[in-house]
N, C-alpha and C positions, 0 to 999 in steps of 0.2 A: 679274801671277800668270798662271800656267800650271796646266793639270788640275786644273780644278775642278768637285768632285761634289759633290750635296747626299744626304745620306742623310737615309732618316726611319725612326725607331726605334718604327713603332707595336704596338698588341696583335697577338699572338699568331693567327694564321688571318687577319688584316687583308688583304689587298692594297694594296699599295703602290706608284706608278706614279710616274715623276719624269723631265721632261721640261724642257729637255732633260738628258739623264744624265750629260752628261757637255761643261763648255765646256774648249773646248783654250787657248785666252787671254783674258786680259781686260785693257785697257791699262787704266791710269791716271786716274782719273774716269769712265769708264764703265760702264753697267750692265747686265745680264743678267736678264731675267725668266724665271723657273723655275717650272714650274706644277707641284705637287705632287695628285696624285687619290689620296684614300683609299677604301676600298672595306670594309665593315664583312661580316663573316661571314652569311649568313642566319639569321636568327631572334638576332639579336643583342640584347642587354636592353636596355632604356631605360634611360640613366643617360650619365654623363662620363668619357669616355677620356684618358689623359696618350699625348701624341707627343711625341718629343725629336727636334729639328730639330737635324744634326752638318755641316760643313764638312769636306773635305779641300782642300786648296790649295798648291799647289808655288811657289815661288820661286827663282831661281837653283839647281833639284835639291834645295832645301831645305824642307822641311816647314813650312809657316807657321801658328801656333796660332790659332787661331777658339775662338770660346764656343758651347758649346750654347744652343739656345732651346729653352722650351716652349711645346706649345699643347694645349687643353683642347680636346677634339670633343667635340659635345655630340651623341647622339642618341634623338630622340623619336618617339612611335610613330605608325604610319601613320595617316591619316584613316581613319574609321568611318562612308562613306557611307552606309551602311545605316541606322544609326543617325539620321542626318541627313534621312536622306529620308523616315523613318517621324516625327522629332519635327515637320518643314515640314509632312506631311501632314497630323499631328495641329491643328496649329497653322490651318492653314486651315480643319478643320473645323469647329473653333470657332470662328473667325470667320464663317465661312459659316452655321455655326448660329446667331449673334447679328444677324446680319442677319439671316435669315427669321423668326426671334421675333422680333424691332422692328418689320419692314412686319406682322407678323401682329398686334402687340397697336395699332400705328396707323391700322389696319384699322376697328376696334372703334367 
């Protein structure tokens, strides 16, 4: 198989990088690892986004038909470090207060 390309059909405004972009030749039984990097635009909404992967290849100067594959990319919200820090501080204050109160009660 010659001149193999992988195409990723991602949502609009997404950056798609396929490495390597072109595989010159693939012998029978051989494998090639291809990396696909998808970068959503800034401020993309949380949710699932479909991506369609398709290949284009030739053998003896004739195009080889292949089946498209679909993938689902799940975008999650970034962690809220401020809220986590405040919650941890509150938890430590409550535990510290209970320890202080327990020591004070046992000394009576």
